[in-house]
N, C-alpha and C positions, 0 to 999 in steps of 0.2 A: 627520595629514590625508593622504588619498589624492590623489595627483597624477592627475587625471582624464585628462590628456593623454598620460601616459607610464606605462604599466604593462605587465607581462608576464603574460598569462593563464595561462601554464604555470608561473609561479613559485608557491611555496607561498603560498596565500591570494590568488593573482592573480585568480581568478574572482570571489571574494567582494569583493575590492577593486574590481573592475570594477563589480559590482552596487552597492556602496556609493557609488561615484562617479557612478552613473547612466549608465555607459558601456555600455549594453546593445547598442548598435550595433557594438561591437567584439567581441562574443561571436558565434561563427559559428552559422548555422542550417543544419541538415542538408539539408532539402528545402524551400527557401523557396517554390517554386511552389505548394505546398499549405499549408505552415505559415503563410504570410503571404498567402494568397488572400483574396478578398472573401467575405462570408457567402453571397452569391448563388452564387459559384463552388463553394464548399464544399457547399452544399445540392444543387447540380446533380450533383456527383460522388456524393453520398450517395444521391440518388434513383435514378440510373442503376444503382448497385451494389445498392441495395435490391431493385429489380425483378429483377435477375439472381439475387440470393440467394434470393428467395422462389420463383422459378420452379425454381431448382436444387434447393431443399429439397423442393418439392412433387413433383418428378419422381423424386428419388433416395431419399427417406427416407419409408417407408410411414407412420411415426408422424405426420409433419406432413401428409401427404396425407389421412389419415383424419381428423385434427383439423380441417383446413381444410374438408373436405367436410361434416363435422358442423356447422360454423359457417356454411356456405353462402358461403364466400369462395374465389375462384379467383385465381391469380397475376395474371391480367389486370385484376383489380379494384384492384390497387395502382398508383395513378396519381399520388399525391402522398405526401410524407413523412408527412402526418397519417394516411394510410390504414394506417400501421403498427398503429394501434389496432384494426384489424379482425382482426389476426392473433392466434393463441393465445399465451399466456404459456408459458414453460418454466421449471421450477424444478429444484432438485437431485434431487427425488424422481423426476422423469422420467428423468434420466440414470442413476439407480441402478436404476430398474425395467427399463431397457433394457440393463443390464449384460451383457456388456462392450461389444458392438459394434452394438447395436440402432439407434443414431442415426448410424452411419457412412454416408457417402454414396459411398464408393469401396471397391473390394475391397482386401484386405490387401496385395496386391502393389504397390499404389500408396502405401501408408503408409510413411513413412521414419522415424517416431519415435512412440513411445507414452509418455504421461505419465499420472499419476493422482493423485488426492487420497489422503490417508492411509487413509481408510476406517475410522477409529477408532469412528465411530458407526453403522456399517452398511457396506453394499457400497461400495467406492470408486467415484468418478467417473473414468471412463477417457476420455481424449481422444487423437485421432490426428492427425498432421500429414503432409500431402503435401509434396513438394519446394517447391511454390509457397507453402504455408502456412509452411514454415520460413523462406523468403525474406522473407515479410511480417513474421513475428515478429522476425527479426533487425533488419529496418529500423526497426520500431517502437522497439526497444530502443536502437538507434544514435541515434535522434532524441532520446530522453529523456535519455540520458547526456550528449549534447552540450548539452542545455538546462542540465545541472548543472555545466557547465564542464569536462567531460572533452574531451580533444583527441587526435587521432591521435598515436601515440608514447607515450601514457601507459602505465604498468605497473600492471595491475589485479590485485588479490589477492582471490580468492574465499573468503569465510568462510561461505557457504551450503553446506549439504550438497548433493550431487548426487542420485543415485538417481532416483526417480520424481517428486520434487518439481520443479515447473516453474521455480522461481526461479533455481536454480543454473545450469542449462543455458541458460535464456533470457537472463540477463545475460551469460553467457559468449559466446554466439553474437553478441549485439548489440555487445559491446565489441570483439570481433574484427572485426566488420563495419566498425566505425568506424576500425580500424587500431591497436588497443591490443594490447600483449602481455599474455597471461593467465597468472597463477599459480594453478593449480587446487588450492589448499591444502585446501579443504573445511572442515568445521566441527570445532571442538574443538582441543585442544592449544594453549592460548592463548599460552604463552611461546614456542612455535615460531612462531606468527603474528608476534609482535613481532620475533623474530630475523629472520624473512624480510623484514619491512618494512625493516629496517636493511641486511640483506645484499644484497637484490635491488633496492633503491631503489624500493620500491612507492610509487606516487603516488595510487592509487585503492583504497579498501577497500569491498568489497561485503559487507554484513552486515545482520542485524536490528539495530535501534537498541539493544535491550537487550544484545545481545552486543558491539556496538561499545563500549558503556559499560563492559562487563566487561573488554574488552581494554584500555581506557583505565586502569581501576583497577589491573589487574595490572601494566601498564607502569609506572605511578607507584610501585607497591610495589617494583618491580625497580630503581627509580631511573632509568628511561628518560626522556629529555628529548624530549617530544612536540613542543616548539617547534622543535627542531633536526632532527626526523625529515623524511624526504622526502615523507611523506604530506600530501596537500592536499585531497582530495575523498573524502567518504563517500557511498556510494549505499545507501540504506536501503530495505527492503521486508520483507514477510512478516508485519508487524504494524504497528499505528498508532504514530506517533512524536509524542507531545505536544510542543508548542512549548518547554516548559521543559526537557525532556530533550534536545531538539536543541540548544538554546542552550548547555546545559552541556557537551555533547560538543564543540561547536565551540570553546568557550572553553578547555577543558582539553586538547584534542588539537590545537588550532590548525589546524583544517581547516574547509571548508565542507561542509555536509551537506544532501542533498535526499532527498525521498521519491519513490517511484513506486508506482503502483497497478495491480493486475491480479488475475485469478483464473483458476484452472485451467479452469473450465467454458467460458470464451470464448476463451482463448488462453494465459494466464499473465501474467507481468509485461509491461508495454508498453502497456496501455490508456491510461494517462495518466502524466504526469511533471511535476515541479515545475521551473519556470525560476527564474532568480536575481532576476527583477524582482518576482515575487509569491510570497512564501514560505509562503502559507497556502492556495494553490490549485494545481491541477495541470491542464496542458493535455491535452485528450483527442485522441487520434489519430482525428479525425473522418472521415477518408477510409476508415478501416478499422472504425469502430464507430459505429453510430447509437445515440444516447443518448436516453432518456426519463427523466423524473422523475415518479413517480406517488404518489398517496396509498397508503401501505402496507396500508390496510384495504380501500378500495374499488377500487384499481387504476386510478382515474381520474387523468388528468394534472393536475399542479399548475402554477402560474404560474412563469415564469422567475425565478430567484433565490429561490424558495421551497423549503424543505426537504421532501424526500420520499425515496422508495426509488428507487435508481438501477436502470434497466432497460437492458440492452445487447443489441444485435443485431450480431454480427460481420458485416462486409460482405466477401464474396468468399472466405470460408473454405471450403475444399474437403473436407477430411477429415471434419469433423463440423460441418455448418452448424447454428447454433442461432438460433432466433427468439425475441426478446423475453425474454431471460434475466433473471429476478428475482434480483438480487444480495443483497437484504435489507440492503444498505449504505445508510445515510442520508446525503444530501448535498444540495447545491443547485448549479445550473449557471448560469454567466454567459457571455454571448456578446460583450460589448464588447471591443474590441481591448486587448491587453496592452502595457505599457511596453516589453517585450522585443522588440516588433515582430510577434509572432505573433498571428494572428487566430483560431486554433483556440479553441473554447470551453474554459472553465476550470471544473473542479468543485472545490467546497470539499473539503478533505481529510476523508476518512471517519474519524470519531472514534467512531461507534457504529453498531449494527445494529438493525434492527427486531426481530430474534430474540435479542439478547443482553440485553434489558431484564429486570431483576430486579424482581419485585413483592414488596415488603417491607411486610407489614401493610397492604395495599391501596394502597401508594404506589409509583409507577413510579420505579425507580432505574437509571441507566446507569453502568457502570463508568467511563466517560470523565468523568463528573461528579466522582467520587471522585479520579480522577487529576488533574484540573484543580485541585482544592482542595489536594491534597498538593504539587503543583508550586509553589504559591504560598507554601509554608511553608519558610523557609530552613534550619531545623534538621534537615530530613529529606532523604534521598536520593530518587532517582527509583524506587527499588525498593519494591514494596508487594505485599500479598497480601490478597484479599477472601475471607472465609468466610461463607457463609449456612447457617444451621442452625436446627433447631427446638428451642426450650428452653421448658419449661413450657407446651407447647401453642401457643406463639407463635413467629413468625419472629424470628431474631436476626441482625443484620448485624455482623460482626466485621471490622475493618480493621487489619491489621498493617502498620506503616510503620517503615522502618529509619532510625535516627538517624545523622547525620554524626558523625565522630569528635570534632570540636570541640564538638558539642552534648551529647555524652554526659557525664553527671554522676553522682557517687555520692550526690548529695543527693536524697532521696526527694521532698522538697517541690518542688524545681525540676522534676523529671521529671513529677510529678503535675500541676503547673501547666501544663506543656507539653501533656501528654495532654489535660487539660480544655479547653485552647484549641483543640486539633485537633478534639475532639468538637464543640465549639460551632460551629466553622467548617463542619464537615461537616453538622451538623444544620440550619444556616441555609440550606444549598444543597439538601440532599436532602429536608428536611422529615421526616426520620427520624433518631432519635438512635442512632448506632452505638456499639458497644464498640470502643475503640481500644487496641491493644497497641503499645507502643514496643519495637522490636527493636534489639539492640545492633548496632554497625557490622559489616557483613559477615554478619549473621545470616539474611538472606533469600537463598535459593539463587539463583544466577545461571543463566540459561537460555542454552544454546548455540544452539538454534533459536528458535522462537516462544516468547515468554514466556507462561506460563499464569497469569493474575492471579486468576481466580475459581474457587472451589471451592464449588459448591452441594451441600451435604450433606443437603438436605431430601428426604424420601421423595416420589417423584413420584406 
């Protein structure tokens, strides 16, 4: 039983103990004047910044000036937050078509840092940050890591790659802003990561959830005692983290884990983060991002709390202002106050995208549905692989799932019975019968960066 009146948030598990005890008042808030403001105050800040952002983009970015002129809308027409619907959408194609600097609003001598997407499916998306943009970015990160129970003086170990990817540098700057010591270990060399945790007294691990799980497994194989390690907080990003995987990492590594959300096109990580009061939603930095949720087909707004596509307008971004960016991420947003004391709107964690849907024999299938089913089966690990291919002129869905060591058996009958049970559970959810392959323990390759779960082999 947690003693709600006496705990140390900096002790191993202290933040999670505080959350379990309902002691959210004891967890610090980085910027209470905005994170705990009234809805009216938040909306007033958003409207003032929206007007400035639209005027700035119209004046400095020819693309937006031309689009707004075509639509017959001028900056002066933006008088309420609802007027954002009069502005043009922006999508990834726009940023690629204007590669590299076509949407920049300032000359290069005012840019202090460049980042980009991988560009694996075409030209990369390039974004630039002014000094003020960097300041805003680091503040957004400082807020979200404090929501997760990180405190000044923590020692944070970076297991993201650096390079052009926004995740590594974004978390690095924000953690330093909060007052943490950074270990820029980078990705890979898992045994070295574990040794660093022990040698340097690492208290915070920054990683993708799939790589954190891999670190956990390697440490267990080495005989490392995670319960006795100094590590107490995991900051996850770069890919979705299903509840089952998070719970397993927390149980096996004896830490508290939270997710954060962001994307390169609007800033990078820092758009929203998970507090310890609400483990399935993330607070949006509303003073820096105006959110909308729209029907992914029509682009029309949906009601509060309804699922749709998240659209973001960064407020006050100087290097590359972006209006109404269509993320393709599916979520719902809620504005009632949170038990943690914050009044910033909360978005449901993104588990699927409007553009990652697989159409299998006329049926819509999301990878997150498969993940949820597998998470509920105790005999398999969180590691899986989805293959879609054409066989005999028809689509075939193949799901490879890895067995836990204690579930592996030499008995063909028991393995076949387990496989049939998994097929039935997936079929009842997906309405499509998949082919299931049981993979021996450790048989699915571990990812150092983002885990790639889907291999669509069909001819486009």
